[in-house]
LUMDREN-989872 format. One record per residue: residue in three letters; x negated, y negated, z of N, C-alpha, C in turn. Coordinates in steps of 0.001 Angstrom, whole numbers. Each point is the difference from the previous one (the first is absolute). Layout:
LUMDREN-989872
+------+---------+---------+---------+---------+---------+---------+---------+---------+---------+
| resn |     n.u |     n.v |     n.w |    ca.u |    ca.v |    ca.w |     c.u |     c.v |     c.w |
+------+---------+---------+---------+---------+---------+---------+---------+---------+---------+
|  ala |       X |       Y |       Z |       X |       Y |       Z |       X |       Y |       Z |
...
+------+---------+---------+---------+---------+---------+---------+---------+---------+---------+
***
This chain:
LUMDREN-989872
+------+---------+---------+---------+---------+---------+---------+---------+---------+---------+
| resn |     n.u |     n.v |     n.w |    ca.u |    ca.v |    ca.w |     c.u |     c.v |     c.w |
+------+---------+---------+---------+---------+---------+---------+---------+---------+---------+
|  met |   22863 |  -29488 |   14106 |    -120 |    2190 |     559 |   -1555 |     -43 |   -1365 |
|  lys |    -889 |     627 |     379 |    -999 |     220 |    -262 |     473 |     975 |    -320 |
|  lys |    -812 |     760 |   -1899 |     -63 |     856 |    -616 |    -169 |    1393 |     848 |
|  ala |      49 |    1452 |    -213 |    -534 |    1026 |     625 |   -1205 |      33 |   -1217 |
|  asn |   -1505 |     351 |     352 |   -1079 |     641 |   -1237 |     -70 |    1385 |     105 |
|  leu |     220 |     451 |   -1870 |       9 |     418 |      11 |   -1353 |    1025 |     158 |
|  val |    -198 |    1121 |     487 |   -1574 |     687 |    -115 |     257 |    1400 |    -417 |
|  cys |   -1272 |     370 |    -730 |    -287 |    1109 |    -478 |   -1459 |     573 |    -208 |
|  gly |     384 |    1532 |     438 |   -1157 |     258 |    -405 |    -809 |    1474 |   -1067 |
|  ile |    -558 |     247 |    -141 |      62 |     497 |   -1610 |   -1192 |    1394 |     641 |
|  asp |      32 |    1139 |   -1398 |    -979 |     266 |     198 |     162 |    1670 |   -1189 |
|  glu |    -792 |     308 |     633 |     -23 |    1112 |   -1118 |    -411 |    1540 |     438 |
|  ala |     658 |     576 |   -1077 |    -320 |    1852 |     684 |     -27 |     398 |    -791 |
|  gly |   -1257 |    1454 |    -552 |    -744 |     260 |    -936 |   -1120 |    -451 |    -777 |
|  arg |    -653 |   -1056 |     285 |    -905 |    -338 |    -738 |   -1373 |    1268 |    -875 |
|  gly |     -15 |     284 |    1275 |   -1576 |    1561 |    -267 |     427 |     938 |    -316 |
|  pro |    1155 |     848 |    -394 |     169 |     983 |    -542 |    -384 |     306 |    -753 |
|  val |    -164 |     981 |    -692 |     384 |     420 |   -1783 |    1814 |     299 |    -216 |
|  ile |     455 |     339 |     360 |    1036 |    1064 |     -76 |     753 |   -1244 |     174 |
|  gly |    1682 |    -519 |   -1150 |    1148 |    -933 |    1203 |    -733 |   -1607 |       4 |
|  pro |    1768 |    -928 |      93 |    -399 |   -1154 |    -145 |   -1328 |    -602 |    1098 |
|  leu |     140 |   -1191 |    -222 |    -134 |   -1451 |    1093 |     870 |    -670 |     134 |
|  val |     370 |     778 |    1141 |    1729 |   -1325 |     273 |    -316 |   -1131 |    1135 |
|  ile |     908 |    -845 |   -1296 |    -579 |   -2060 |    1070 |    1062 |      38 |     636 |
|  cys |     806 |    -246 |    1738 |     761 |    -695 |     328 |     -36 |   -1183 |     709 |
|  gly |     949 |    -794 |     349 |     224 |   -1538 |     127 |    1758 |     609 |     839 |
|  val |    -685 |    -517 |    1708 |    1537 |    -500 |     -96 |     -41 |   -1546 |     870 |
|  cys |     784 |    -347 |    -193 |     358 |    -954 |    1202 |    1241 |      56 |     965 |
|  phe |    -431 |    -541 |    1414 |     418 |    -619 |    1231 |     476 |   -1354 |     777 |
|  asn |    1211 |    -832 |    -102 |     -93 |    -917 |     683 |   -1031 |    -439 |     707 |
|  glu |    -731 |    -773 |     882 |    -913 |    -314 |     478 |     457 |      16 |    1130 |
|  ser |    1279 |    -235 |    1160 |     919 |    1425 |    1337 |     657 |     762 |    -522 |
|  lys |    -390 |     369 |   -1024 |    -264 |    1902 |     188 |    -824 |    1033 |    -106 |
|  ile |   -1177 |    -844 |     152 |   -1260 |    1110 |    -381 |    -854 |     675 |    1403 |
|  thr |    1323 |    -475 |     792 |    -884 |     963 |    1234 |     891 |    1104 |     350 |
|  ile |    1355 |     368 |    -883 |     -33 |    1350 |    -473 |    -379 |     920 |    -341 |
|  leu |    -955 |    -169 |    -477 |   -1001 |     620 |    -272 |   -1203 |     577 |    1125 |
|  lys |    -291 |    -670 |     942 |   -1258 |     673 |     970 |    1270 |    1379 |    1160 |
|  glu |    1681 |    -754 |    -188 |     892 |     636 |     566 |     -12 |    1983 |    -477 |
|  ile |     381 |    -146 |   -1114 |     337 |     729 |    -476 |   -1445 |    1021 |    -583 |
|  gly |   -1637 |    -315 |     718 |    -946 |     674 |    -244 |    -809 |      -2 |   -1175 |
|  val |     821 |    -929 |    -921 |   -1031 |    -221 |   -1524 |   -1105 |    -403 |     198 |
|  arg |   -1551 |     787 |    -632 |   -1313 |      54 |     -38 |    -650 |    -357 |    -975 |
|  asp |   -1057 |    1209 |    -472 |   -1149 |     -53 |   -1205 |    1002 |    1375 |     192 |
|  ser |     331 |     293 |   -1859 |     560 |     465 |      63 |    -534 |    1970 |    -342 |
|  lys |   -2074 |    -268 |    -395 |     -43 |    1219 |      -5 |    -521 |     969 |    1573 |
|  lys |    1236 |   -1157 |    1251 |    -497 |     157 |    1705 |    1285 |    1183 |      16 |
|  leu |    1131 |      48 |    -755 |    1094 |     -36 |    -132 |    -116 |    1540 |    -492 |
|  ser |     931 |     970 |     -52 |     489 |    1003 |    -478 |     968 |     -32 |    -586 |
|  pro |     845 |     620 |   -1421 |     145 |    -349 |   -1141 |    1352 |     439 |     675 |
|  lys |     420 |     548 |     679 |    1314 |     206 |     740 |     731 |   -1552 |     334 |
|  lys |   -1221 |    -302 |    1249 |     130 |   -1498 |     555 |     787 |   -1281 |    -854 |
|  arg |   -1714 |     318 |   -1450 |    -324 |   -1013 |   -1347 |    1994 |    -181 |    -490 |
|  ala |     115 |     831 |     196 |    1450 |     287 |   -1294 |    1281 |    -254 |    1318 |
|  gln |    -285 |    -185 |    1102 |     657 |    -282 |     787 |     371 |   -1709 |     411 |
|  leu |   -1450 |    -451 |    -279 |     -62 |   -1581 |     -80 |     300 |    -801 |    -648 |
|  thr |    -127 |     708 |   -1167 |     384 |    -319 |   -1984 |    1105 |    -429 |     468 |
|  gln |     696 |    1028 |     520 |    2014 |    -412 |    -443 |    -297 |   -1241 |    1764 |
|  ile |    -473 |    -160 |     235 |     265 |   -1377 |    1466 |    -443 |    -927 |    -691 |
|  ile |   -1150 |     528 |    -459 |     103 |   -2042 |    -850 |    1073 |    -464 |   -1152 |
|  lys |    -157 |    1228 |    -179 |     927 |    -157 |   -1585 |    1474 |    -745 |     629 |
|  gln |     492 |     529 |     993 |     709 |    -442 |     372 |     256 |   -1397 |    1026 |
|  asn |    -700 |    -851 |     973 |    -740 |    -934 |    -396 |     -86 |   -1212 |    -175 |
|  cys |   -1127 |    1284 |   -1123 |    -584 |   -1786 |    -226 |    1291 |    -388 |   -1149 |
|  his |    -921 |   -2010 |      42 |     986 |    -186 |    -720 |    -477 |     326 |   -1735 |
|  ser |   -1369 |     588 |    -507 |    -101 |    -219 |   -1217 |   -1182 |    1198 |     314 |
|  phe |     -69 |     596 |   -1264 |   -1177 |     896 |    -541 |      87 |     446 |   -1433 |
|  glu |   -1424 |     110 |    -652 |    -417 |     245 |   -1727 |    -634 |    1595 |     476 |
|  val |      53 |     767 |   -1476 |    -887 |    1175 |     757 |    -643 |    -181 |   -1984 |
|  ile |   -1242 |     516 |    -495 |    -685 |    -368 |    -613 |    -158 |    1986 |    -357 |
|  ile |     154 |     632 |   -1252 |   -1002 |     677 |     175 |    -957 |     390 |   -1285 |
|  val |    -654 |    -283 |    -407 |   -1533 |     121 |    -323 |    -600 |    1830 |     -74 |
|  ser |    1198 |     111 |   -1584 |    -768 |    1110 |    -813 |   -1618 |     435 |    -550 |
|  ala |     -44 |     771 |     567 |   -2449 |    1359 |    -488 |     355 |   -1165 |   -1140 |
|  lys |    1307 |      75 |   -1565 |    -859 |    -314 |   -1081 |     126 |   -1845 |     172 |
|  glu |    1062 |    -284 |     389 |    -871 |   -2200 |     482 |    -853 |      80 |    1122 |
|  ile |    -168 |    1342 |     420 |   -1717 |    -405 |     249 |    -983 |      29 |   -1134 |
|  asp |     537 |    1491 |    -475 |   -1118 |      85 |    -630 |    -311 |    -897 |   -1039 |
|  asn |    1240 |   -1030 |    -633 |      95 |    -949 |    -646 |    -784 |   -1179 |     197 |
|  arg |    -371 |     237 |     929 |    -906 |   -1570 |     598 |    -761 |     -48 |    -625 |
|  glu |    -895 |     701 |    -732 |   -1280 |     202 |     366 |    -507 |    -910 |   -1579 |
|  lys |     716 |     615 |    -726 |    1039 |     178 |   -1724 |    -390 |   -2160 |      98 |
|  asp |     595 |    -269 |    1333 |    -691 |   -1464 |     306 |    -319 |    -547 |     732 |
|  lys |    -901 |     -26 |      76 |    -954 |    -156 |     879 |     415 |    -576 |    1542 |
|  ile |    1076 |     550 |     420 |     428 |     480 |    1222 |    -831 |     348 |    1440 |
|  thr |    -425 |    -209 |     716 |    -175 |      83 |    1043 |     848 |     471 |     646 |
|  leu |     494 |    1122 |    1013 |    1457 |     517 |     949 |    -295 |   -1470 |     835 |
|  asn |    -905 |    -605 |     687 |     117 |   -1208 |     963 |    1260 |    -551 |    -509 |
|  arg |    -519 |    -737 |   -1265 |     700 |    -714 |   -1252 |    1498 |     907 |     166 |
|  leu |    -199 |     823 |    -691 |    1924 |     326 |     -92 |    1074 |     279 |    1009 |
|  glu |   -1015 |     793 |    1437 |     506 |   -1298 |    1236 |     820 |    -631 |     559 |
|  glu |    -750 |   -1665 |   -1008 |    -339 |   -1274 |      16 |    1617 |    -330 |    -736 |
|  leu |    -630 |     902 |   -1065 |    1686 |    -465 |   -1026 |    1194 |     261 |     370 |
|  lys |     -77 |    1567 |    1025 |    1340 |     731 |     -30 |      98 |    -492 |    1650 |
|  met |    -317 |    -725 |    1393 |     120 |    -870 |       2 |     775 |   -1213 |     762 |
|  ala |    -346 |    -396 |   -1797 |    -106 |   -2355 |     175 |    1434 |     969 |    -357 |
|  glu |     615 |    1092 |   -1202 |    1312 |     -15 |     140 |     664 |     161 |     815 |
|  ile |     152 |    1059 |    1040 |     847 |    -268 |     849 |    -178 |    -490 |     -63 |
|  ile |   -1174 |   -1899 |     995 |     423 |    -932 |     222 |     714 |    -556 |    -211 |
|  asn |     581 |     161 |   -1364 |     259 |   -1003 |    -698 |    1571 |     -41 |    -481 |
|  lys |     305 |    1916 |     253 |    1487 |      71 |     253 |      96 |    -441 |    1265 |
|  leu |    -483 |     716 |     837 |     854 |     -66 |    1580 |      64 |   -2389 |     580 |
|  gln |    -980 |    -261 |   -1114 |    -177 |   -1482 |     516 |    -147 |      22 |    2225 |
|  pro |   -1161 |     225 |     639 |    -337 |    -199 |    1220 |    -281 |    -868 |     492 |
|  asp |     -86 |    -644 |    1253 |    -863 |   -1627 |     331 |   -1428 |     895 |     291 |
|  val |    -193 |     471 |    1148 |    -870 |     937 |     286 |    -585 |    1607 |    -537 |
|  ile |    -952 |      64 |    -613 |    -618 |    1444 |    -409 |    -810 |     113 |     556 |
|  tyr |    -938 |    1355 |    1378 |    -734 |    1282 |    -190 |     418 |     628 |    -772 |
|  val |   -1684 |     282 |    -510 |    -381 |     617 |   -1085 |   -1300 |     774 |     483 |
|  asp |     175 |    1334 |    -433 |   -1577 |    1745 |    1515 |    -466 |   -1121 |   -2262 |
|  ala |   -1339 |    -129 |     872 |   -1032 |    -321 |   -1656 |    -328 |     856 |    -388 |
|  ala |     -16 |     278 |   -1767 |    -963 |    1109 |    -402 |   -1677 |     -97 |    -185 |
|  asp |    -192 |   -1388 |    -634 |    -731 |    -693 |      17 |   -1043 |     -77 |    1025 |
|  val |   -1656 |     562 |     102 |    -562 |    -642 |    1086 |    -273 |   -1567 |     407 |
|  asn |     779 |    -731 |    -877 |    -273 |   -1537 |     454 |    1909 |    -115 |      41 |
|  glu |     -27 |     398 |    1268 |    1465 |    -167 |     687 |     477 |   -1190 |    -918 |
|  lys |    -850 |   -1745 |     377 |    1198 |    -947 |    -499 |    -530 |    -449 |   -1186 |
|  arg |    -381 |     644 |   -1352 |    -193 |     533 |    -827 |    1033 |    -154 |    -715 |
|  phe |     230 |    1511 |     601 |    1220 |     701 |    -461 |    1017 |    -218 |      33 |
|  gly |     774 |   -1100 |    1434 |    1274 |    -573 |     577 |    -138 |   -1030 |   -1056 |
|  asn |   -1222 |   -1007 |    -455 |    -158 |   -1332 |   -1326 |     929 |     685 |    -867 |
|  ala |    -985 |    1695 |    -234 |    -188 |     612 |   -1616 |    2156 |    -149 |     -37 |
|  ile |     409 |     460 |    1120 |    2185 |    -258 |      40 |      70 |   -1063 |    -493 |
|  lys |    -214 |    -470 |     853 |     168 |   -1414 |      95 |    -225 |   -1287 |   -1100 |
|  met |    -107 |     102 |   -1124 |    -336 |     134 |   -2084 |     467 |      42 |     300 |
|  leu |    1217 |     947 |     148 |     719 |     992 |    -807 |    1488 |    -379 |     284 |
|  leu |     547 |    -196 |     769 |    1019 |    -476 |     738 |     575 |   -1350 |   -1076 |
|  his |    1432 |     741 |    -295 |    1187 |   -1328 |     120 |     282 |   -1434 |     259 |
|  tyr |    -597 |     654 |    1325 |    1026 |   -1669 |    1026 |   -2046 |     -41 |     929 |
|  lys |     826 |    -980 |    1407 |   -1303 |     113 |     428 |     362 |     716 |     691 |
|  pro |    -531 |     601 |    1774 |     747 |     366 |     782 |    -963 |    -540 |     844 |
|  thr |     393 |      75 |    1727 |    -462 |   -1017 |     967 |   -1080 |     696 |     402 |
|  asn |    -375 |     816 |     -67 |   -1108 |    1419 |      44 |     457 |     784 |    -512 |
|  ile |   -2137 |     523 |    -460 |    -316 |    1530 |     266 |   -1089 |     797 |     857 |
|  ile |     303 |     834 |     378 |    -709 |     292 |    1430 |    -731 |    1696 |   -1099 |
|  ser |   -1742 |    -237 |    -391 |      51 |    1162 |    -793 |   -1168 |     486 |    1086 |
|  lys |     687 |    1280 |     620 |   -1587 |     396 |    1192 |     326 |    2146 |      18 |
|  his |   -1437 |     -32 |    -535 |    -471 |    1444 |     786 |     346 |     275 |     483 |
|  arg |    1131 |    1734 |     -55 |     283 |      99 |    1331 |     948 |    -337 |     113 |
|  ala |    1173 |    -405 |    -671 |    1523 |   -1212 |     526 |     527 |     795 |     146 |
|  asp |      79 |    1244 |    -610 |    1105 |    2215 |     201 |    -368 |     138 |    2108 |
|  asp |   -1203 |    -650 |     -11 |     232 |    -196 |    1799 |    -248 |   -1155 |     470 |
|  ile |      86 |   -1142 |    -637 |    -258 |   -1092 |    1007 |    2253 |   -1114 |     220 |
|  tyr |     -95 |     796 |   -1505 |    1185 |   -1124 |     446 |    1512 |     749 |    -489 |
|  pro |     880 |     683 |     650 |     993 |     968 |     -16 |    1076 |    -534 |   -1026 |
|  ile |     354 |    -948 |    -755 |     355 |    -538 |   -1110 |    -459 |    1104 |    -949 |
|  val |   -1738 |    -197 |    -253 |    -538 |     960 |    -784 |     -36 |    1084 |    -223 |
|  ser |     288 |     351 |    1597 |      71 |    1874 |     480 |    1072 |     877 |   -1047 |
|  ala |    1093 |   -1481 |     314 |    1879 |      55 |    -611 |    -405 |     832 |   -1117 |
|  ala |    -793 |   -1288 |    -987 |    -462 |     615 |   -1194 |    -546 |    1480 |    -279 |
|  ser |   -1208 |     -87 |     438 |    -692 |    1094 |    -305 |    1070 |    1523 |     620 |
|  ile |    1076 |    -392 |    1273 |     627 |    1504 |     334 |     998 |    -128 |   -1425 |
|  ile |      62 |   -1334 |    -715 |    1046 |     639 |   -1150 |    -467 |     684 |   -1732 |
|  ala |   -1201 |    -233 |     247 |    -791 |    -732 |   -1112 |    -836 |    2373 |     372 |
|  lys |    -243 |     366 |    1025 |     -99 |    1347 |     107 |     959 |    1157 |    -106 |
|  asp |    1199 |    -987 |     436 |    1381 |     733 |    -191 |     -34 |     839 |    -630 |
|  thr |     319 |   -1543 |   -1862 |    -260 |     173 |    -979 |    -663 |     847 |     -70 |
|  arg |   -1048 |     -77 |    -648 |    -578 |    1358 |     260 |     -92 |    1544 |     301 |
|  asp |      43 |    -439 |     857 |    -280 |    1135 |    1216 |    1786 |     441 |    -832 |
|  thr |     693 |      55 |    -674 |    1729 |     437 |    -896 |    -668 |     664 |   -1429 |
|  ile |    -929 |   -1455 |    -625 |    -730 |     352 |   -1323 |    -282 |    1091 |     -63 |
|  ile |   -1379 |     769 |     637 |    -290 |     712 |     289 |     303 |    1437 |     132 |
|  asp |     931 |    -294 |    1146 |     922 |    1200 |     379 |     496 |     672 |    -981 |
|  lys |     343 |   -1142 |   -1137 |     763 |     728 |   -1402 |   -1080 |     785 |    -711 |
|  leu |    -701 |    -293 |     -58 |    -895 |     219 |   -1448 |     -90 |     907 |     943 |
|  lys |    -381 |    1215 |    1859 |    -231 |     793 |     312 |     765 |     352 |    -570 |
|  gln |    1541 |    -351 |     252 |     973 |    1187 |     166 |     104 |     717 |   -1737 |
|  lys |    -758 |    -200 |   -1101 |     511 |      14 |   -1671 |   -1073 |     459 |      23 |
|  tyr |   -1534 |     -20 |     280 |   -1458 |     768 |    -254 |    -244 |    -134 |     773 |
|  gly |      44 |     452 |    1159 |   -1099 |     951 |    1012 |    -393 |    -790 |    1106 |
|  asp |    -748 |     423 |     606 |   -1171 |    -395 |     746 |    -781 |    -442 |    -625 |
|  ile |     414 |   -1859 |     314 |   -1618 |   -1040 |    -820 |    -905 |    -577 |    1060 |
|  gly |     982 |     252 |    1280 |    -862 |    -490 |    1052 |       6 |   -1456 |     446 |
|  ser |    -597 |    -524 |     579 |     380 |   -1100 |     335 |    -303 |   -1782 |   -1550 |
|  gly |    -609 |    1090 |    -568 |      58 |   -1128 |   -1642 |   -1358 |    -690 |     451 |
|  tyr |   -1340 |    -190 |    1057 |    -714 |    -199 |     572 |   -1465 |     937 |   -1267 |
|  pro |   -1004 |    -898 |    -490 |   -1323 |    1049 |    -371 |    -731 |    1225 |    1961 |
|  ser |     543 |    -651 |     470 |    -882 |     292 |     784 |     687 |    1531 |     336 |
|  asp |    1016 |     203 |    -333 |    1336 |     970 |     445 |    -539 |    1422 |   -1405 |
|  lys |    -460 |     977 |     909 |     -70 |    1805 |   -1375 |    1740 |     109 |     199 |
|  arg |     869 |    -377 |     735 |    1062 |     477 |   -1144 |     -88 |   -1226 |   -1223 |
|  thr |     362 |    -561 |     342 |    -573 |    -956 |   -1205 |    -722 |     -26 |   -1050 |
|  thr |   -1163 |     586 |    -243 |   -1517 |      73 |    -622 |     205 |    1420 |    -743 |
|  asp |     589 |     932 |     984 |     208 |    1308 |    -677 |    1726 |     122 |    -865 |
|  phe |     571 |    -839 |     378 |    1744 |    -621 |   -1150 |    -614 |     251 |    -962 |
|  leu |    -702 |   -1673 |     300 |    -951 |    -265 |   -1725 |    -901 |     896 |    -330 |
|  lys |    -667 |     688 |     564 |    -655 |     956 |   -1392 |     482 |    1277 |    -649 |
|  gln |    1491 |     316 |     845 |     147 |     778 |    -779 |    1410 |    -448 |   -1221 |
|  trp |    1077 |    -715 |    1193 |     701 |   -1209 |   -1538 |    -918 |    -108 |   -1581 |
|  ile |   -1503 |     -48 |    -127 |     -65 |    -959 |    -347 |    -162 |    1306 |   -1464 |
|  arg |    -901 |    1535 |    1373 |    -655 |    1203 |   -1002 |    1473 |     144 |    -445 |
|  lys |     793 |    -133 |     785 |    1207 |     967 |   -1321 |     324 |    -865 |    -475 |
|  asn |     501 |   -1500 |     319 |     655 |    -679 |    -956 |    -666 |   -1063 |   -1272 |
|  lys |    -899 |     609 |     225 |    -755 |   -1004 |    -312 |     213 |   -1058 |    -264 |
|  lys |      21 |   -1099 |     937 |     516 |   -1720 |    -177 |    -366 |    -103 |    1496 |
|  val |     771 |   -1113 |     361 |    -710 |   -1079 |    1374 |    2250 |       0 |    -470 |
|  pro |     607 |     490 |    1252 |    1384 |    -700 |     -47 |    -198 |   -1551 |     274 |
|  tyr |    1413 |    -432 |     355 |      15 |   -1147 |    -702 |     133 |    -671 |    1603 |
|  phe |      -1 |     358 |    1551 |    -446 |     -46 |     109 |    -991 |    -324 |    1219 |
|  val |   -1038 |     237 |   -1253 |   -1378 |     -46 |     620 |    -419 |    -953 |    -360 |
|  arg |   -1162 |    -653 |     735 |   -1144 |   -1417 |      65 |    -324 |      99 |   -1619 |
|  thr |    -359 |     440 |   -1070 |   -1462 |     607 |    -884 |   -1646 |    -977 |     -26 |
|  thr |     609 |    -816 |     849 |   -1304 |   -1102 |     564 |    -687 |    -322 |     693 |
|  trp |     534 |     832 |    1555 |    -184 |    -135 |     932 |   -1659 |    1677 |    -780 |
|  glu |    -718 |     -69 |    1474 |   -1390 |     880 |    -867 |    -102 |    1631 |     884 |
|  thr |    1498 |    -119 |     453 |     385 |    1374 |     660 |     356 |     873 |   -1190 |
|  thr |     629 |    -659 |    -929 |     216 |     612 |    -803 |    -388 |     273 |   -1602 |
|  lys |    -792 |   -1195 |    -179 |    -904 |     438 |   -1114 |   -1354 |    1036 |     662 |
|  lys |     287 |      10 |    1546 |   -1679 |    1498 |      53 |     688 |    1006 |    -159 |
|  ile |    1698 |      64 |     164 |     493 |    1529 |    -381 |      79 |     277 |   -1286 |
|  leu |     576 |   -1033 |    -994 |     -53 |    -388 |   -1660 |   -1334 |     716 |    -175 |
|  arg |   -1265 |    -747 |    -244 |   -1119 |    -105 |    -265 |     -35 |    1730 |     695 |
|  glu |    -357 |     839 |    1082 |     168 |    1319 |     339 |     910 |     731 |    -948 |
|  glu |    1052 |      87 |    -212 |    1424 |     599 |    -146 |    -680 |     409 |   -1734 |
|  val |     358 |   -1897 |    -912 |    -788 |     160 |   -1259 |    -712 |     209 |    -951 |
|  gly |   -1366 |       4 |     609 |    -762 |     193 |    -376 |    -803 |    -978 |   -1027 |
|  ser |     174 |     262 |    -938 |    -670 |    -748 |   -1712 |    1809 |    -299 |   -1007 |
|  lys |     535 |    -166 |     803 |    1128 |    -397 |    -739 |     412 |    -929 |     699 |
|  lys |     386 |   -1199 |   -1396 |     279 |   -1733 |    -124 |    1472 |     217 |    1881 |
|  ile |    -761 |    -593 |    1193 |     789 |    -677 |     821 |    1539 |    -249 |    -210 |
|  thr |     231 |   -1035 |   -1176 |     561 |    -836 |     209 |    1871 |    1271 |    -686 |
|  asp |    -683 |    1109 |     140 |    1345 |     962 |    -334 |     299 |     250 |     155 |
|  tyr |    -446 |     556 |    1555 |     661 |     939 |    1123 |     765 |   -1371 |     490 |
|  phe |    -199 |   -1654 |     176 |    1010 |   -1083 |     531 |    1788 |     472 |   -1039 |
|  asp |     537 |     -79 |    1586 |    1694 |     159 |    -783 |     620 |   -1571 |    -119 |
+------+---------+---------+---------+---------+---------+---------+---------+---------+---------+
***
């Protein structure tokens, strides 16, 4: 009897925000059961409401073979600069960690690098075993339902974290630099507390700019939590 292929999709949520973690998820289905993803309406997480993402997350987790989620804190994202690691490299390392744990046969990855093939090869070099294939594509979450499933879990996980921060600290907005609620929150926090909160990325230009405006001549690093 032919062994069923274990297919894995990997994606992230929260690469760009100044507030909150980067969440990376890998989800595996037996090849014969992947059709359920289209049946339940799985698609790119950005095209779904938070409520729908939460519902689908539960269904995906109940029906998948296995899944793994890695939460990369704002501090860990900042610390990569000390080690001269790019954000792309950080994603490669974390995605490889997930793949090594799940051990799927075929892997579909949403490529972060402008060179999608290079991104896939970099992950392959970090693996402790030889999968049948790694497909690294831009917009993979829009092309492959298995990657959409990973995207949904990652986004739902980050949504939950952001909601908890809002409950504790008030309206922090979406966490994206383009959101005025987010930048207003940061300005007010730094002005009042004289430091950057632990859940904010200090290496982001948004934070640096606000620090320059609020700190003036004082040493910027004095404001890091």
